[in-house]
C-alpha positions, 0 to 999 in steps of 0.5 A: 933347723931351717923350715923354708920351701920354695915352690913355683907352678901354676895354680890349680884352680882359683884362689879360695878366700875365707874371712874368719869370725873376727874378719881376717883374710885366709886365702889357700890355693893348690901348687903342683910339686913334680918329682921324678922325670919320664915314665917316673914323673909324679905330681904331687899337690902343695896347699898353699895358705897366706893371711891378712890385707894381702891375700885379700889384695892379692886374690883377683890375681890367683886364679887357675893357670896363673902362675906363681913362685911361693916361699914359706914354711912347712907343716902338715895339716891334720884333721878328722872327719867322720871318725878318719884321719886326714893330713895334707902338706901345706905351705905357711907362705911368708913371700908371694911373687907373681910375674909380669901381667903379660909379657906383651907389656913388657914389649910395648912399642917405642910410640906407646911407651911413656915419654922418658924423663928430662935428663938429669941436672948437674945436682941430681947426678952429683947426688947419685954419684955419691952412692956409686961404691967404685 
């Protein structure tokens, strides 16, 4: 059985970063998942969680409205509060992709770009040609 989900969308709010008593970081945020179309379109929210140093380092970039694509395994979180049972779909993230910071950085004018590296030497070209499969 394969349990793999991929969701892409804009964060519904800033990431919530917490730490366990042992110091392990847990990052949580929600992503919308749309289904249907037209008047029948429906948006459901999926809680996404990831752990450790990666969650801590990516936290400044995971703010409301940020576009992300996440991949991970699905599970239902269940808990009880004041005698009432609750459940929520949760995606335990194994991979998270952020788009480039801004589209503007990808299209800088030529004058502002870093200079190109010098032309490759013959030795470097020979080394590269060993890796070419044709």
